[in-house]
C-alpha positions as CSV (number, residue, x, y, z in Angstrom):
1,X,27.8,45.6,6.9
2,X,24.7,47.7,7.5
3,X,23.2,46.4,4.3
4,X,23.8,43.0,5.7
5,X,22.1,43.9,8.9
6,X,19.1,45.3,7.0
7,X,18.9,42.1,4.9
8,X,19.0,40.0,8.1
9,X,16.0,41.9,9.5
10,X,13.9,41.0,6.5
11,X,14.9,37.3,6.3
12,X,17.3,37.4,3.3
13,X,19.7,34.9,4.9
14,X,22.2,34.2,2.1
15,X,22.4,37.8,0.8
16,X,22.8,39.2,4.3
17,X,25.8,36.9,5.1
18,X,27.6,37.9,1.9
19,X,27.2,41.6,2.6
20,X,28.3,41.2,6.3
21,X,31.3,39.1,5.4
22,X,32.4,41.4,2.6
23,X,32.1,44.5,4.9
24,X,33.9,42.8,7.7
25,X,36.7,41.7,5.4
26,X,37.1,45.3,4.3
27,X,37.1,46.6,7.9
28,X,39.9,44.2,8.8
29,X,41.9,45.1,5.7
30,X,41.9,48.8,6.5
31,X,42.6,48.1,10.2
32,X,39.5,49.8,11.5
33,X,39.0,48.3,15.0
34,X,35.7,50.1,15.5
35,X,34.3,48.9,12.2
36,X,35.5,45.3,13.0
37,X,33.6,45.4,16.3
38,X,30.5,46.7,14.6
39,X,30.8,44.0,12.0
40,X,31.2,41.2,14.6
41,X,28.1,42.4,16.3
42,X,26.1,42.3,13.1
43,X,27.5,38.9,12.2
44,X,26.5,37.6,15.6
45,X,23.1,39.1,15.0
46,X,22.9,37.0,11.8
47,X,23.8,33.9,13.7
48,X,21.3,34.6,16.3
49,X,18.6,35.1,13.7
50,X,19.3,32.1,11.4
51,X,21.3,29.7,13.6
52,X,24.9,28.8,14.0
53,X,27.0,28.3,10.9
54,X,30.4,26.5,11.2
55,X,31.9,28.7,8.5
56,X,31.7,31.8,10.7
57,X,32.5,30.2,14.0
58,X,36.1,31.5,14.0
59,X,35.0,35.0,13.2
60,X,32.5,34.9,16.1
61,X,34.9,33.4,18.7
62,X,35.9,36.7,20.1
63,X,32.5,38.4,20.5
64,X,31.0,35.2,21.9
65,X,33.8,34.9,24.4
66,X,33.3,38.5,25.5
67,X,29.6,37.9,25.9
68,X,30.1,34.7,27.9
69,X,32.5,36.5,30.2
70,X,29.8,39.1,30.7
71,X,27.3,36.4,31.5
72,X,29.6,35.2,34.2
73,X,29.6,38.6,35.7
74,X,32.5,40.5,34.0
75,X,32.2,44.2,33.7
76,X,31.6,45.6,30.1
77,X,31.6,49.0,28.7
78,X,28.0,50.0,27.9
79,X,28.5,51.2,24.3
80,X,26.1,50.2,21.6
81,X,28.3,47.7,19.9
82,X,29.2,45.9,23.1
83,X,25.6,45.8,24.3
84,X,24.6,44.6,20.8
85,X,27.0,41.7,21.2
86,X,25.6,40.8,24.6
87,X,22.0,41.0,23.2
88,X,22.7,38.8,20.2
89,X,24.6,36.3,22.3
90,X,21.6,36.1,24.6
91,X,19.4,35.4,21.6
92,X,21.8,32.7,20.4
93,X,21.6,31.0,23.8
94,X,17.8,31.4,23.8
95,X,17.8,29.4,20.6
96,X,19.7,26.6,22.3
97,X,18.6,23.9,24.7
98,X,17.3,24.3,28.3
99,X,20.9,24.3,29.7
100,X,21.5,27.7,28.1
101,X,18.4,29.4,29.4
102,X,19.7,30.8,32.6
103,X,22.7,32.4,30.8
104,X,20.4,33.7,28.1
105,X,18.1,35.3,30.7
106,X,21.0,36.9,32.5
107,X,22.4,38.5,29.4
108,X,19.0,39.7,28.1
109,X,18.0,41.1,31.5
110,X,21.4,43.0,31.7
111,X,21.1,44.3,28.2
112,X,17.5,45.5,28.6
113,X,18.3,47.4,31.7
114,X,21.4,48.9,30.0
115,X,19.4,49.9,27.0
116,X,17.0,51.7,29.3
117,X,19.7,53.5,31.3
118,X,21.8,54.5,28.3
119,X,18.8,55.8,26.3
120,X,18.9,53.2,23.5
121,X,15.1,53.1,23.5
122,X,14.8,51.9,19.9
123,X,16.0,48.5,21.0
124,X,14.4,48.5,24.5
125,X,11.0,47.0,23.5
126,X,12.4,44.0,21.6
127,X,15.0,43.3,24.3
128,X,12.2,43.3,26.9
129,X,10.3,40.9,24.7
130,X,13.2,38.4,24.5
131,X,13.9,38.7,28.2
132,X,10.2,37.9,28.7
133,X,10.6,34.8,26.5
134,X,13.5,33.6,28.6
135,X,11.6,34.1,31.9
136,X,8.6,32.2,30.5
137,X,10.7,29.3,29.4
138,X,12.3,29.2,32.8
139,X,8.8,28.9,34.4
140,X,8.0,32.4,35.5
141,X,4.9,33.2,33.4
142,X,3.8,36.1,35.6
143,X,7.1,38.0,35.2
144,X,7.2,37.1,31.5
145,X,3.8,38.7,31.0
146,X,4.8,41.8,32.9
147,X,7.9,42.3,30.8
148,X,6.1,41.6,27.5
149,X,3.2,43.9,28.5
150,X,5.6,46.7,29.2
151,X,7.3,46.2,25.8
152,X,4.0,46.0,23.9
153,X,2.7,49.1,25.7
154,X,5.8,51.0,24.5
155,X,5.1,49.9,20.9
156,X,1.4,50.5,21.1
157,X,2.2,54.1,22.2
158,X,4.4,54.6,19.1
159,X,7.8,53.9,20.5
160,X,10.4,53.4,17.7
161,X,11.8,50.0,17.1
162,X,15.0,49.3,15.1
163,X,14.0,45.6,15.1
164,X,10.9,43.7,14.1
165,X,8.2,43.9,16.7
166,X,6.9,40.4,16.3
167,X,8.9,38.9,19.2
168,X,7.3,41.3,21.7
169,X,3.7,40.3,20.8
170,X,4.5,36.6,20.5
171,X,6.2,36.7,23.9
172,X,3.1,38.4,25.4
173,X,0.8,35.8,23.7
174,X,2.8,32.9,24.9
175,X,2.9,34.2,28.5
176,X,-0.8,34.7,28.5
177,X,-1.4,31.2,27.2
178,X,0.9,29.8,30.0
179,X,-1.2,31.8,32.5
180,X,-4.4,30.4,31.0
181,X,-5.7,33.7,29.8
182,X,-6.7,33.0,26.2
183,X,-8.6,36.2,25.7
184,X,-5.5,38.3,26.4
185,X,-3.5,35.9,24.3
186,X,-5.7,36.6,21.3
187,X,-5.6,40.3,22.1
188,X,-1.8,40.2,21.9
189,X,-1.9,38.8,18.4
190,X,-4.5,41.4,17.4
191,X,-2.1,44.1,18.6
192,X,0.9,42.7,16.9
193,X,-0.4,41.8,13.4
194,X,-0.9,45.5,12.3
195,X,2.8,46.2,12.9
196,X,3.8,43.1,11.0
197,X,1.6,44.2,8.1
198,X,3.2,47.6,8.2
199,X,6.6,46.2,7.8
200,X,5.4,43.8,5.1
201,X,4.0,46.6,3.1
202,X,7.3,48.3,3.1
203,X,8.6,45.3,1.2
204,X,6.0,45.6,-1.6
205,X,7.5,45.2,-5.1
206,X,10.7,43.6,-3.6
207,X,11.7,39.9,-3.7
208,X,11.9,39.7,0.1
209,X,8.3,39.7,1.3
210,X,7.9,35.9,1.5
211,X,11.2,35.4,3.3
212,X,10.2,38.1,5.8
213,X,7.1,36.1,6.7
214,X,8.4,32.6,6.5
215,X,12.2,32.9,7.1
216,X,12.1,34.7,10.4
217,X,11.1,32.5,13.3
218,X,9.1,35.1,15.3
219,X,7.2,36.3,12.2
220,X,6.3,32.7,11.4
221,X,5.3,32.1,15.0
222,X,3.1,35.2,15.1
223,X,1.4,34.2,11.9
224,X,0.8,30.6,13.2
225,X,-0.8,32.1,16.3
226,X,-2.9,34.4,14.2
227,X,-4.0,31.5,12.1
228,X,-5.3,29.7,15.2
229,X,-7.6,32.6,15.9
230,X,-8.6,33.3,12.3
231,X,-6.7,36.6,12.3
232,X,-4.3,36.3,9.4
233,X,-4.9,39.4,7.2
234,X,-5.3,39.2,3.4
235,X,-2.0,40.9,2.8
236,X,-0.2,38.1,4.6
237,X,-2.3,35.3,3.0
238,X,-1.4,36.6,-0.5
239,X,2.3,36.7,0.1
240,X,2.2,33.2,1.5
241,X,0.3,32.0,-1.6
242,X,-2.7,31.0,0.5
243,X,-5.2,33.2,-1.4
244,X,-5.6,34.3,-5.0
245,X,-3.7,37.4,-6.1
């Protein structure tokens, strides 16, 4: 299941799902409830990354229901697996239409605050970034910028991140654009691109580099923004086939 998680983070959609489903099946076969919960969280993360898939809807009914109860105010234990379910459900809702935004914001705000209070700091910056995106889409560009700036500052200072940093800098860019500050919007992309390139270089000599750039929405969004400012680095151009090898 953890292999599936890793493959999800680099955009290997099909391979990731096979690994997650295989691991989850084994966890269910041996009756390990903890492993099943872990697998459900990772499977929900896959759906939040690549979009809903009817074939896994039944397997996700329980974690989605748990998260939706939390969104309605139900108490939840703040362990990492439970918080992960709430986080990924928030991302799923953020992918949806405007009717889901308020629930998405509620979950993402709750999770970010919980990650801070429980010391899960390797997920805090990205959770703040997605919370920022929800606030911006609900019309509060000032709050969105504040959250994204906090997240970006953590990363700029070397804070660890289990997840890809692109959502943070893209959220900061978009909040700055909404506020009409194009210089700071450009600066957000300048700050984010080096971290994207660092992760990309970790995929050198693997078959996953192209999927990492084009198959993950926030990476593609960061590159599109960088393109508008003429900031796409040569490493990225080569992988995307836009420059000679």
